[in-house]
C-alpha positions as CSV (number, residue, x, y, z in Angstrom):
1,X,0.0,0.0,0.0
2,X,1.2,3.5,-0.8
3,X,0.3,6.2,1.7
4,X,0.5,10.0,1.3
5,X,0.7,11.7,4.6
6,X,-0.4,15.3,4.6
7,X,0.6,17.9,7.2
8,X,-1.4,21.1,6.8
9,X,-0.6,24.3,8.8
10,X,-1.3,27.9,7.8
11,X,0.5,30.9,9.2
12,X,-1.2,32.7,12.1
13,X,-4.3,31.9,14.0
14,X,-7.0,34.1,15.6
15,X,-8.0,31.8,18.5
16,X,-4.5,30.8,19.5
17,X,-1.7,32.9,18.0
18,X,0.8,31.0,15.9
19,X,-0.5,27.7,17.3
20,X,1.3,25.6,14.7
21,X,4.6,26.9,16.0
22,X,4.0,26.3,19.7
23,X,6.1,23.9,21.8
24,X,4.8,21.1,23.9
25,X,7.3,19.8,26.5
26,X,9.9,22.0,24.6
27,X,9.2,20.2,21.3
28,X,7.4,22.0,18.5
29,X,4.0,20.5,17.9
30,X,4.7,19.6,14.3
31,X,7.3,17.1,15.4
32,X,4.7,15.1,17.2
33,X,2.9,14.6,13.9
34,X,6.2,13.8,12.1
35,X,7.1,11.4,14.9
36,X,3.9,9.5,14.5
37,X,4.5,9.1,10.8
38,X,8.1,8.0,11.4
39,X,7.0,5.5,14.0
40,X,4.3,4.2,11.7
41,X,6.8,3.8,8.8
42,X,9.3,1.9,10.9
43,X,6.6,-0.4,12.2
44,X,5.1,-1.0,8.7
45,X,8.0,-1.5,6.4
46,X,5.8,-3.1,3.7
47,X,4.1,0.3,3.1
48,X,5.5,3.0,0.8
49,X,5.0,6.4,2.2
50,X,5.4,10.0,1.2
51,X,5.1,13.0,3.5
52,X,4.0,16.5,2.3
53,X,3.8,19.8,4.2
54,X,1.3,22.3,2.8
55,X,1.8,25.7,4.4
56,X,2.3,29.4,3.9
57,X,4.4,29.6,7.1
58,X,8.1,29.9,6.5
59,X,9.0,29.3,10.2
60,X,6.9,26.0,10.0
61,X,8.7,25.0,6.8
62,X,12.0,25.8,8.3
63,X,11.4,23.5,11.3
64,X,10.9,20.5,9.2
65,X,13.7,21.3,6.8
66,X,16.1,21.3,9.7
67,X,15.6,17.6,10.4
68,X,16.9,14.9,8.1
69,X,15.3,11.8,9.6
70,X,12.3,11.7,7.3
71,X,12.0,13.4,3.9
72,X,9.2,16.0,3.7
73,X,8.0,17.5,0.4
74,X,6.9,21.1,0.6
75,X,3.9,22.7,-1.1
76,X,3.3,26.4,-0.9
77,X,-0.2,27.1,0.4
78,X,-2.2,29.0,-2.2
79,X,-3.6,32.3,-1.2
80,X,-7.1,31.2,-1.8
81,X,-6.6,28.3,0.5
82,X,-5.2,30.3,3.4
83,X,-8.4,31.9,4.8
84,X,-10.1,31.2,8.1
85,X,-13.1,29.5,6.7
86,X,-11.5,27.4,3.9
87,X,-12.4,23.7,4.4
88,X,-9.3,21.7,5.3
89,X,-10.3,19.0,2.8
90,X,-9.6,21.6,0.0
91,X,-6.0,21.9,1.2
92,X,-5.6,18.1,1.4
93,X,-7.0,17.8,-2.1
94,X,-4.5,20.4,-3.3
95,X,-1.7,18.4,-1.6
96,X,-2.9,15.2,-3.3
97,X,-3.1,16.8,-6.7
98,X,0.5,18.1,-6.3
99,X,1.7,14.6,-5.4
100,X,-0.3,12.8,-8.1
101,X,2.8,11.2,-9.5
102,X,3.1,9.2,-6.2
103,X,-0.3,7.6,-7.0
104,X,-1.2,6.8,-3.3
105,X,-3.8,4.2,-2.3
106,X,-4.9,6.4,0.6
107,X,-4.2,10.0,1.7
108,X,-3.9,10.3,5.5
109,X,-4.0,13.7,7.2
110,X,-2.6,14.2,10.7
111,X,-3.6,17.4,12.5
112,X,-0.7,19.4,14.0
113,X,-2.7,20.6,16.9
114,X,-3.8,17.1,18.1
115,X,-0.5,15.7,19.4
116,X,-2.1,13.1,21.8
117,X,-2.0,10.4,19.2
118,X,-0.3,6.9,19.2
119,X,1.2,5.0,16.3
120,X,-1.5,2.3,16.6
121,X,-4.2,5.0,16.2
122,X,-2.9,5.7,12.7
123,X,-2.7,1.9,12.0
124,X,-6.3,1.5,13.2
125,X,-7.6,4.2,10.9
126,X,-5.8,2.8,7.9
127,X,-7.0,-0.7,8.8
128,X,-10.6,0.4,8.9
129,X,-10.2,2.3,5.6
130,X,-9.0,-0.9,4.0
131,X,-12.2,-2.8,5.0
132,X,-14.7,-1.0,2.9
133,X,-15.6,1.4,0.2
134,X,-15.3,4.5,2.2
135,X,-14.8,8.1,0.9
136,X,-13.0,8.7,4.2
137,X,-12.4,7.4,7.6
138,X,-11.8,9.6,10.6
139,X,-10.8,9.2,14.2
140,X,-13.5,9.7,16.9
141,X,-14.1,9.2,20.6
142,X,-17.3,8.1,22.3
143,X,-19.4,11.2,22.9
144,X,-19.9,12.5,26.4
145,X,-23.3,13.9,25.5
146,X,-26.0,12.4,23.3
147,X,-28.4,14.3,21.1
148,X,-31.1,11.7,21.8
149,X,-30.8,12.1,25.5
150,X,-29.1,15.1,27.0
151,X,-28.3,17.7,24.3
152,X,-30.8,20.4,23.5
153,X,-31.3,23.2,21.0
154,X,-33.6,26.2,20.5
155,X,-36.7,24.9,18.6
156,X,-37.6,28.5,17.5
157,X,-40.6,28.7,19.8
158,X,-38.8,30.1,22.8
159,X,-38.1,26.7,24.3
160,X,-35.2,24.2,24.3
161,X,-35.7,20.5,23.6
162,X,-33.7,17.5,22.7
163,X,-31.9,17.8,19.4
164,X,-33.2,14.4,18.2
165,X,-36.7,13.4,19.1
166,X,-36.8,10.3,21.4
167,X,-38.5,8.8,24.4
168,X,-35.3,7.5,26.0
169,X,-35.3,7.9,29.8
170,X,-31.7,6.6,30.4
171,X,-28.5,7.3,28.6
172,X,-27.9,3.6,28.0
173,X,-31.1,3.3,25.9
174,X,-30.0,6.0,23.4
175,X,-28.1,5.1,20.2
176,X,-24.3,5.3,20.4
177,X,-22.9,8.6,19.2
178,X,-19.4,9.8,18.6
179,X,-17.4,13.0,18.5
180,X,-14.7,13.8,15.9
181,X,-11.5,14.5,17.7
182,X,-9.8,16.3,14.8
183,X,-6.8,14.0,14.8
184,X,-6.6,11.5,11.9
185,X,-8.4,11.5,8.5
186,X,-7.9,8.9,5.8
187,X,-9.2,9.9,2.3
188,X,-9.9,7.9,-0.8
189,X,-7.9,9.2,-3.8
190,X,-11.1,8.8,-5.9
191,X,-13.0,10.9,-3.5
192,X,-10.3,13.7,-3.6
193,X,-10.3,13.5,-7.4
194,X,-14.0,14.3,-7.6
195,X,-16.1,17.3,-6.8
196,X,-16.5,18.0,-3.1
197,X,-19.5,20.3,-2.7
198,X,-20.8,19.3,0.7
199,X,-19.2,18.9,4.1
200,X,-17.2,15.8,4.5
201,X,-19.6,14.3,7.0
202,X,-22.3,14.0,4.3
203,X,-20.3,11.5,2.3
204,X,-19.6,7.7,2.9
205,X,-17.7,7.9,6.2
206,X,-16.2,5.3,8.5
207,X,-14.8,5.8,12.0
208,X,-12.0,4.6,14.2
209,X,-12.4,5.0,17.9
210,X,-9.5,6.5,19.9
211,X,-8.9,7.0,23.6
212,X,-10.8,10.0,24.9
213,X,-8.3,12.8,26.0
214,X,-11.2,15.2,26.6
215,X,-11.5,15.6,22.8
216,X,-8.9,18.3,23.1
217,X,-7.2,20.0,20.2
218,X,-5.7,23.5,20.3
219,X,-8.1,26.3,19.3
220,X,-7.4,28.7,22.1
221,X,-4.7,29.7,24.6
222,X,-6.8,27.9,27.3
223,X,-6.8,24.7,25.2
224,X,-3.0,24.8,25.0
225,X,-2.5,25.3,28.7
226,X,-4.8,22.3,29.3
227,X,-3.0,20.3,26.7
228,X,0.4,20.9,28.4
229,X,-1.1,19.6,31.7
230,X,-2.8,16.6,30.2
231,X,0.2,15.6,28.0
232,X,2.5,15.5,31.0
233,X,0.0,13.4,32.9
234,X,-0.7,10.9,30.0
235,X,2.9,10.6,29.0
236,X,3.7,9.3,32.5
237,X,0.8,6.9,32.3
238,X,1.0,5.6,28.7
239,X,4.2,4.2,27.2
240,X,2.8,4.5,23.6
241,X,2.4,8.3,24.0
242,X,5.8,8.5,25.5
243,X,7.2,6.6,22.5
244,X,5.9,9.3,20.2
245,X,7.3,12.0,22.4
246,X,10.7,10.4,22.4
247,X,10.8,10.2,18.6
248,X,9.6,13.8,18.4
249,X,12.3,15.0,20.7
250,X,14.9,13.2,18.7
251,X,13.6,14.7,15.4
252,X,13.6,18.2,16.9
253,X,17.1,18.1,18.4
């Protein structure tokens, strides 16, 4: 199998300034993503991989250019793809088109600001993708709230009621629901070649369940402070997270 790994990070951020350049345990965030890819490659030698960074941030590009453990191809982020509301799938599609000569079997995007990710999490997403005719497979966690039981919305009559109508009186009775944790996405090349005119959740999707780290990725300064605390805690508790950190540290220094 040939896998194209995409790393997408634009310059600047309104919610958390320069979040793609932040350091976690003194290691720039992007190296956690690269470390997961490197660990995956070393554990799956029968796969052929290519890694691409799509960015308009020169400091981010410089970080990865300063390491020589894993080759990374660079794609300059187009101006029209650098806005706040541009769907990330458009950037991933642009990365895929620019690497069409590689002809991958799957395109896997790893989010820079979701560093609590193990090598086996990537393996699980790719394994699930290989099972069926999916347009994409993404990582999720079991949801803490359920729209059939304890989530409400304004029904435009001045009152708030359950989002999904139901008569369930206990959480265990409600259908299982999941939350995207914005960590791993595996896309079908055929899907990326076609016209994408809806949100990705309206296509043929599969899921891979990850451990729940409070569904935390970095969208604000408060998120980053919490991430620092949680990462220290989980690194001490989980050898597989510590493995990624050790690889990241080696790549960065």
